[in-house]
C-alpha positions in Angstrom: 129.1 88.4 88.4 132.7 88.5 87.4 131.9 86.4 84.3 129.2 88.8 83.2 131.6 91.8 83.5 134.1 89.9 81.3 131.4 88.7 78.8 129.9 92.1 78.0 133.1 93.7 76.7 134.0 90.6 74.7 130.6 90.6 73.0 130.8 94.3 72.3 134.3 93.9 70.7 133.2 90.9 68.6 130.1 92.8 67.5 132.1 95.8 66.5 134.6 93.7 64.6 131.8 91.9 62.8 130.1 95.1 61.8 133.2 96.9 60.7 134.9 94.1 58.9 132.3 93.6 56.1 130.7 96.1 53.8 128.1 96.1 51.0 127.9 97.9 47.7 125.6 97.9 44.7 126.8 97.6 41.1 125.4 96.9 37.6 128.8 96.4 36.0 130.1 92.9 36.9 131.4 89.7 35.5 131.8 86.3 37.2 134.6 83.9 36.2 135.3 80.3 37.1 138.7 78.9 36.2 138.3 75.2 35.8 141.5 73.1 35.9 142.7 69.6 35.6 146.1 68.7 37.1 148.0 65.5 37.4 149.6 65.0 40.8 151.7 62.3 42.5 152.4 62.0 46.2 156.1 61.3 46.9 157.7 60.4 50.3 160.3 58.1 51.9 157.3 56.5 53.6 153.9 57.1 52.1 152.2 56.1 55.4 153.7 59.2 57.0 151.5 62.0 55.6 153.6 64.8 57.4 156.7 64.1 55.3 155.0 63.6 51.9 155.3 66.1 49.1 153.2 66.5 46.0 154.7 66.6 42.5 152.5 68.2 39.9 152.7 67.4 36.2 150.6 68.7 33.3 147.7 71.1 33.9 145.0 72.4 31.6 142.6 75.2 32.4 139.5 76.9 30.9 138.0 80.3 31.9 134.2 80.3 32.2 132.6 83.8 32.0 129.1 84.4 33.3 128.0 80.8 32.6 128.5 81.0 28.8 130.2 78.2 27.0 133.8 79.2 26.4 135.7 78.4 23.2 137.9 75.4 23.9 135.3 73.7 26.2 135.5 69.9 25.8 133.0 68.8 28.4 130.1 70.4 30.2 128.2 71.9 31.4 128.5 69.8 34.5 126.1 69.6 37.5 127.3 73.1 38.5 126.9 74.7 35.1 130.7 74.7 34.5 132.6 73.9 31.3 135.9 71.9 31.4 139.0 71.8 29.2 140.6 68.8 27.6 142.4 66.4 30.0 146.1 67.1 30.2 148.4 64.2 29.2 148.9 61.6 32.0 152.5 61.5 33.2 154.4 58.6 32.0 156.1 56.0 34.2 159.5 57.5 33.3 158.4 61.0 34.3 157.1 59.8 37.7 160.2 57.7 38.3 162.4 60.7 37.5 160.7 62.9 40.1 160.5 60.3 42.9 164.2 59.6 42.9 164.7 56.9 45.6 161.4 57.6 47.3 158.0 55.9 47.0 155.2 57.4 44.8 151.5 57.0 44.5 149.9 56.4 41.1 149.1 59.7 39.3 145.9 61.3 40.5 143.8 63.7 38.4 142.7 66.8 40.4 139.7 68.9 39.4 139.8 72.5 40.8 137.7 75.6 40.3 138.8 79.2 41.2 135.9 81.7 41.3 136.3 85.4 41.0 134.0 88.4 40.6 135.1 91.5 38.6 133.0 94.6 39.3 133.0 98.3 38.9 131.6 101.0 41.2 132.2 104.5 39.9 135.8 104.7 38.7 137.0 101.8 40.8 137.3 98.3 39.2 138.1 95.3 41.4 138.6 91.6 41.0 138.0 89.6 44.2 137.8 85.9 45.0 134.4 84.5 45.6 132.5 81.2 45.9 130.1 79.0 43.8 126.9 80.6 45.2 128.0 84.1 44.2 129.1 82.9 40.8 125.6 81.3 40.2 123.8 84.5 41.3 125.8 86.5 38.8 125.2 84.0 36.1 121.5 84.3 36.6 121.5 88.1 36.8 124.0 88.8 34.0 121.7 88.4 31.0 119.3 91.2 32.2 122.2 93.2 33.8 120.2 93.3 37.1 122.0 95.4 39.6 123.5 93.4 42.4 124.1 94.1 46.1 127.5 92.6 47.0 128.5 91.7 50.5 132.2 91.8 50.9 134.2 89.7 53.3 136.8 90.5 55.9 138.8 93.6 55.0 136.8 93.8 51.7 139.1 91.1 50.3 136.4 88.7 48.9 132.8 88.7 47.8 130.7 86.5 50.1 127.2 87.2 48.8 125.4 88.7 45.8 121.7 89.6 45.7 119.6 91.2 43.0 118.5 94.7 43.8 114.9 95.9 43.4 113.6 92.5 42.4 111.3 90.1 44.3 112.4 87.2 42.0 114.6 84.5 43.4 117.7 84.1 41.3 
């Protein structure tokens, strides 16, 4: 019986936190962006087998801002399997550049990283916000943007991210 007494308040608190931590809103003024980037990186350490003591040295980076799925100027490749466009590759670091940074430590061969940072810009009334989001929200916005279909946005914890976007008043699956 004691476990049940403890369990009920815990469930009630968690339910309250869940219900109060996220909110929804509807907007017809929005723009999704995806910043695609290439970065050259080298792992450096006294002993590369010991991951805890390794550090990463970054070299050249190139980026390209995708807006609403449209081909941005400066796009070199794309669209890829996610509908994203990519910039030109940055120059690979030379052996001299890598040796200069590693000093007396060991270094891996340069590795090319591909990253994407998704954001959603939206306006409700006089308030305009830009929040981080994910690939699924980006794709929903890309599909809704040409017709400017209003979207219901589900915000994340403390309204600091956009977790979901759904078309309003439409039975179509975007």
